[in-house]
C-alpha positions as CSV (number, residue, x, y, z in Angstrom):
1,M,6.3,-0.7,17.5
2,E,9.8,-0.3,16.2
3,F,9.6,-3.7,14.6
4,L,6.6,-2.8,12.5
5,D,8.2,0.5,11.5
6,R,11.3,-1.3,10.3
7,L,9.2,-4.0,8.6
8,N,7.2,-1.4,6.6
9,D,10.4,0.5,5.8
10,W,12.0,-2.7,4.5
11,V,8.9,-3.6,2.4
12,A,8.9,-0.1,0.9
13,K,12.6,-0.2,0.1
14,A,12.1,-3.7,-1.5
15,V,9.1,-2.6,-3.5
16,A,10.9,0.6,-4.6
17,W,13.1,-1.7,-6.8
18,F,9.9,-2.4,-8.9
19,V,9.9,1.2,-10.1
20,P,12.9,0.9,-12.4
21,V,11.7,-2.4,-13.6
22,L,8.3,-0.8,-14.4
23,I,10.0,2.0,-16.2
24,L,12.2,-0.4,-18.3
25,E,9.2,-2.5,-19.1
26,L,7.2,0.5,-20.3
27,V,10.1,1.9,-22.3
28,Y,10.7,-1.5,-23.9
29,D,7.0,-1.9,-24.9
30,T,6.8,1.7,-26.2
31,I,9.9,1.1,-28.4
32,A,8.7,-2.3,-29.6
33,R,5.2,-0.9,-30.4
34,Y,6.1,2.4,-32.1
35,L,9.5,1.7,-33.7
36,F,9.2,-1.9,-34.6
37,N,5.4,-2.2,-34.9
38,A,5.7,-5.3,-32.6
39,P,3.6,-4.7,-29.4
40,T,4.1,-7.2,-26.6
41,E,1.4,-9.5,-25.3
42,W,2.6,-9.2,-21.7
43,S,3.2,-5.5,-21.2
44,Y,-0.2,-4.5,-20.0
45,D,-0.4,-7.3,-17.3
46,V,3.2,-6.7,-16.1
47,S,2.7,-3.0,-15.8
48,Y,-0.6,-3.1,-13.8
49,M,0.8,-5.8,-11.5
50,L,4.0,-3.9,-10.8
51,Y,2.2,-0.6,-10.3
52,G,-0.4,-2.2,-8.1
53,A,2.3,-3.8,-6.0
54,I,4.3,-0.5,-5.7
55,F,1.2,1.4,-4.7
56,M,-0.3,-1.1,-2.3
57,L,2.8,-2.4,-0.6
58,G,4.3,1.1,-0.2
59,S,1.2,2.5,1.5
60,A,2.0,1.4,5.0
61,H,5.4,3.1,4.9
62,T,3.6,6.2,3.5
63,L,1.3,6.1,6.6
64,R,4.3,5.7,8.9
65,V,6.2,8.8,7.6
66,D,2.9,10.8,7.5
67,K,3.0,11.5,3.7
68,H,-0.5,10.5,2.8
69,V,-3.0,12.9,1.3
70,R,-4.7,15.1,3.9
71,I,-6.8,18.3,3.6
72,E,-5.0,20.6,6.1
73,T,-7.2,23.6,6.0
74,I,-8.3,23.2,9.6
75,Y,-6.1,20.2,10.6
76,G,-2.9,22.1,9.9
77,R,-3.8,24.8,12.4
78,L,-4.4,22.4,15.3
79,S,-2.0,21.8,18.2
80,L,-0.1,18.5,18.3
81,R,-2.4,17.1,20.9
82,A,-5.6,18.2,19.0
83,K,-4.2,16.6,15.8
84,A,-3.5,13.4,17.7
85,L,-7.1,13.4,19.1
86,V,-8.5,13.9,15.6
87,D,-6.3,11.1,14.2
88,A,-7.1,8.7,17.0
89,V,-10.9,9.2,16.5
90,C,-10.5,8.8,12.8
91,Y,-8.5,5.6,13.2
92,V,-11.2,4.1,15.4
93,I,-14.3,5.2,13.4
94,L,-13.0,5.0,9.9
95,Y,-9.6,3.4,9.4
96,F,-9.7,0.3,11.5
97,P,-13.1,-0.9,10.2
98,V,-12.0,-0.4,6.6
99,M,-8.6,-2.1,7.1
100,I,-10.2,-5.1,8.9
101,A,-12.7,-5.5,6.0
102,L,-9.9,-5.3,3.5
103,V,-7.9,-7.9,5.3
104,Y,-11.0,-10.2,5.6
105,F,-12.6,-9.8,2.2
106,G,-9.2,-9.4,0.4
107,G,-8.1,-12.7,2.0
108,K,-11.2,-14.5,0.8
109,F,-10.7,-12.9,-2.6
110,A,-7.1,-14.1,-2.8
111,L,-7.9,-17.6,-1.4
112,R,-10.6,-18.1,-4.0
113,S,-8.1,-17.1,-6.7
114,W,-5.5,-19.5,-5.4
115,K,-8.0,-22.4,-5.2
116,M,-8.8,-22.0,-8.9
117,W,-5.3,-21.1,-10.1
118,E,-6.8,-18.0,-11.6
119,V,-5.2,-16.4,-14.7
120,G,-5.6,-12.9,-16.1
121,G,-8.3,-12.4,-18.7
122,E,-7.3,-9.0,-19.9
123,S,-4.7,-10.1,-22.5
124,M,-3.8,-13.0,-24.7
125,W,-0.9,-13.8,-22.4
126,Q,-3.2,-14.7,-19.4
127,P,-0.6,-14.8,-16.6
128,P,-1.3,-16.3,-13.2
129,I,-3.1,-13.6,-11.2
130,Y,-3.4,-15.3,-7.8
131,P,0.0,-14.0,-6.5
132,F,-1.1,-10.4,-7.4
133,K,-4.4,-10.8,-5.7
134,T,-2.6,-11.9,-2.6
135,I,-1.0,-8.4,-2.4
136,L,-4.4,-6.8,-1.4
137,P,-4.8,-8.6,2.0
138,L,-1.1,-8.5,2.7
139,A,-1.0,-4.7,2.1
140,A,-4.1,-4.2,4.1
141,L,-2.6,-6.2,7.0
142,L,0.6,-4.1,6.9
143,L,-1.6,-1.0,6.9
144,L,-3.7,-2.3,9.7
145,M,-0.6,-3.0,11.8
146,Q,1.0,0.3,11.0
147,G,-2.4,2.0,11.9
148,I,-2.3,0.3,15.3
149,V,1.2,1.7,15.9
150,Q,0.1,5.2,14.8
151,F,-3.0,5.0,17.0
152,I,-0.8,4.1,20.0
153,R,1.4,7.1,19.2
154,C,-1.7,9.3,19.1
155,V,-2.8,8.0,22.5
156,Q,0.7,8.7,23.8
157,V,0.6,12.3,22.5
158,I,-2.9,12.8,24.0
159,A,-1.6,11.5,27.3
160,G,1.2,14.1,27.3
161,K,4.1,11.8,26.4
162,E,6.6,13.1,23.9
163,N,6.8,10.0,21.8
164,V,5.7,11.4,18.5
165,N,5.8,9.6,15.2
166,P,9.5,9.0,14.3
167,K,9.8,9.9,10.7
168,S,12.6,8.8,8.4
């Protein structure tokens, strides 16, 4: 379990370096577009690929440190054991089926893209899009594995063990 926690922490730290790159890219394009009337052909593609990679690859770490969006009107008032029970049930009924589907269908989606050496059709630049499409099943796999770790932690809390989610 600690290996998966460290892996997702490492992925999040690596992907965090995409944020300043994205900011610089957007600033460059804005200056080129509005000051020099010379918009770039590649900015749109680079920005959605960087943002998508940041969002998707950072999501497993977000799950690990329990910073995902949650409506805590009722949940926030529950005991630690009751929260763990709610979380465990939701993992089994909702989370795992969705993540397994994302891994499976995202993998097929990415494989098809690799087979045809797909390029983007949103701009004149038309960059290779198959590496970006590979991020979907990879991120879903990281999320699935982290979800399994979180589920095990929920079961431990339900069983009365004190091993609660170590947050960093």
